[in-house]
C-alpha atoms as one frame of an Amber mdcrd trajectory, in Angstrom:
protein
  81.242  59.607  75.051  77.556  60.414  75.392  75.786  61.141  78.665  74.228
  57.667  78.950  77.600  55.958  78.524  79.198  58.295  81.047  76.378  57.679
  83.540  76.766  53.909  83.092  80.508  54.166  83.666  80.020  56.226  86.830
  77.445  53.727  88.106  79.825  50.826  87.466  82.578  52.622  89.391  80.225
  53.306  92.294  79.174  49.642  92.398  82.823  48.546  92.416  83.618  50.993
  95.201  80.626  49.837  97.266  81.750  46.220  96.968  85.293  47.010  98.197
  86.126  46.687 101.904  86.069  50.184 103.405  89.426  49.704 105.154  91.028
  49.106 101.738  89.471  52.263 100.290  90.539  54.385 103.281  94.047  52.891
 103.197  94.292  53.831  99.518  93.474  57.432 100.422  96.185  57.272 103.103
  98.683  56.087 100.504  97.700  59.106  98.428  98.541  61.406 101.349 101.851
  59.595 101.797 102.725  60.199  98.143 101.638  63.827  98.371 103.927  64.447
 101.354 106.814  62.678  99.628 106.376  64.844  96.525 106.488  68.031  98.585
 109.553  66.854 100.532 111.409  65.963  97.328 111.033  69.389  95.696 114.042
  71.682  95.439 113.714  73.499  97.710 111.460  71.236  99.777 107.937  72.537
 100.313 107.880  71.950 104.069 104.621  73.738 104.894 102.706  71.688 102.345
 104.472  68.461 103.331 103.637  69.056 106.980  99.919  69.379 106.234  99.923
  66.117 104.258 101.919  64.367 107.012  99.589  65.686 109.716  96.526  64.582
 107.721  97.991  61.099 107.310  98.813  61.036 111.015  95.266  62.038 111.928
  93.836  59.212 109.851  96.298  56.537 110.942  96.122  57.553 114.604  92.391
  58.212 114.662  91.568  54.916 112.978  94.033  52.789 114.924  93.079  49.130
 114.788  90.587  49.676 111.957  92.754  49.904 108.825  93.266  46.195 108.302
  96.406  44.716 106.795  97.680  48.087 105.570  97.816  49.664 109.028 101.359
  48.569 109.922 102.694  49.731 106.541 100.896  53.058 106.900 102.303  53.588
 110.393 105.824  52.772 109.176 105.419  55.126 106.211 104.158  57.881 108.480
 107.199  57.474 110.727 109.518  57.632 107.706 107.855  60.836 106.498 108.127
  62.429 109.924 111.817  61.534 110.162 112.508  62.860 106.655 110.691  66.095
 107.485 112.754  66.601 110.648 116.028  65.880 108.823 115.255  68.222 105.936
 114.015  70.991 108.214 117.115  70.613 110.404 119.441  70.760 107.419 117.744
  73.899 106.129 117.941  75.573 109.530 121.616  74.650 109.944 122.471  76.013
 106.505 120.588  79.226 107.214 122.364  79.656 110.555 125.751  78.976 108.949
 125.049  81.512 106.225 123.940  84.086 108.783 127.025  83.464 110.902 129.243
  83.910 107.853 127.554  87.192 107.012 125.952  87.750 103.647 129.112  88.985
 101.937 131.314  86.235 103.411 133.695  88.687 105.075 133.380  87.099 108.445
 130.850  89.159 110.349 129.723  86.106 112.302 131.552  84.129 114.974 132.997
  81.605 112.489 133.769  84.042 109.688 134.782  82.841 106.233 135.108  79.240
 107.471 131.346  79.098 108.099 130.632  80.477 104.646 132.759  77.744 103.070
 130.983  75.052 105.093 127.562  76.434 104.170 128.480  76.183 100.490 129.598
  72.571 101.005 126.255  71.607 102.571 123.273  72.797 100.553 119.849  72.744
 102.264 118.926  69.421 100.635 122.096  67.637 101.806 121.597  64.730 104.208
 122.167  65.490 107.855 125.435  64.001 109.115 127.692  64.630 112.108 130.776
  66.823 111.625 134.141  65.167 111.075 136.219  64.567 114.187 138.884  66.879
 112.778 136.733  69.873 112.214
């Protein structure tokens, strides 16, 4: 593609962008941040530091532009809440697994308060496992 054709294409894109409602364009950027956070949360292991920045950026936009994002605002707020909940669940699961592993001692010989039992439970619940309450029996 030559420079004139490229310049014409860029100009056409700029004209299309200028004719779009700004709240739609900003909402589309918010959806991009949502997707970015979801990608980081879904990695194995989850990339929590990166996900948190994307979630905080989305929160700053949605909160700072409250009442100005048009029809997408409710969906963006719901998505933000889902991301925050997912982050908390994943972070909690990782912390619980790390604490269980520490309590079991690295070699599994029972240096911690729960001993070998904690090591077995830590193996049963990898860091990416969903958070759930313990069974009534144990």
